[in-house]
C-alpha positions in Angstrom: -34.7 10.7 28.5 -32.2 9.7 25.9 -32.0 6.0 24.8 -28.6 6.5 23.2 -25.8 4.8 25.2 -22.5 5.9 25.9 -19.6 5.1 23.3 -17.9 2.7 26.2 -20.9 0.3 26.2 -20.8 -0.3 22.4 -20.2 -4.2 21.8 -19.0 -6.0 19.3 -17.5 -5.4 15.8 -20.5 -2.8 14.7 -19.6 -0.9 18.1 -15.9 -0.9 17.8 -16.5 0.5 14.1 -18.6 3.3 16.1 -16.4 4.0 18.5 -13.1 4.2 15.8 -15.2 5.9 13.1 -12.4 8.3 12.3 -10.2 5.3 11.7 -13.0 3.6 9.6 -13.1 6.6 7.2 -9.4 6.6 6.7 -8.9 3.0 5.8 -11.8 2.9 3.5 -10.4 5.5 1.4 -7.3 3.7 1.5 -8.5 0.4 0.9 -10.4 2.4 -2.1 -7.1 3.6 -3.4 -5.3 0.4 -3.1 -8.1 -1.5 -5.1 -7.9 1.2 -7.8 -4.1 0.8 -7.8 -4.5 -3.1 -8.0 -7.1 -2.6 -10.9 -4.4 -0.6 -13.0 -5.6 2.9 -12.1 -2.5 3.9 -10.3 -3.1 7.6 -10.5 -6.7 7.7 -9.1 -5.5 5.2 -6.7 -2.4 7.3 -5.5 -4.6 10.1 -5.2 -7.1 8.4 -2.8 -4.2 7.0 -0.7 -3.2 10.8 -0.4 -6.4 11.9 0.3 -7.1 9.3 3.0 -3.8 10.6 4.5 -5.1 14.2 4.5 -8.6 13.2 6.3 -6.7 11.5 8.8 -4.7 14.6 9.4 -7.7 16.7 9.4 -9.5 14.3 11.4 -6.6 14.1 13.9 -6.4 18.0 14.1 -10.2 18.5 14.7 -11.6 15.7 17.0 -10.6 16.0 20.9 -10.7 12.1 20.8 -9.9 10.8 17.6 -9.8 7.0 18.8 -6.5 5.3 17.2 -5.5 7.7 14.6 -4.0 9.0 17.9 -0.7 7.6 17.8 2.0 10.3 19.0 1.5 13.8 19.9 -1.2 15.6 18.1 1.2 18.2 16.3 3.5 15.2 15.0 0.6 13.3 14.2 -1.1 15.9 12.1 2.4 16.9 10.3 2.9 13.0 9.6 -0.3 12.5 8.2 -0.4 15.8 6.1 2.8 15.7 4.9 2.6 12.0 3.6 -0.7 12.8 1.9 0.6 15.6 0.4 3.9 13.9 -0.9 1.6 10.9 -2.5 -0.3 13.5 -4.2 2.6 15.5 -5.3 4.2 12.3 -6.8 0.9 11.5 -8.6 0.7 14.9 -10.2 4.4 14.8 -11.4 5.0 11.2 -12.5 5.5 11.0 -16.1 5.0 7.4 -16.5 1.7 6.4 -17.8 1.5 2.7 -18.5 
């Protein structure tokens, strides 16, 4: 017999993080990107922000229950996450200003 509890029974902040792990992954990548931007590494930070959005889109597409990554319909969520992530990476790649 397994001693693992169903997701609904996980309580408290750690339980919430376990239930919403796709969101935690995306937010952690985005926070890392914002931290890099704040430290002056804006190109790397922007690449992390774009990557966070792409990871969010892929998780939304691949997982049957992605938690709070599911905001609208699946197709629209995936298109917006991937489109925004790609736009951020393209802006990072073509920006010519380097302070």
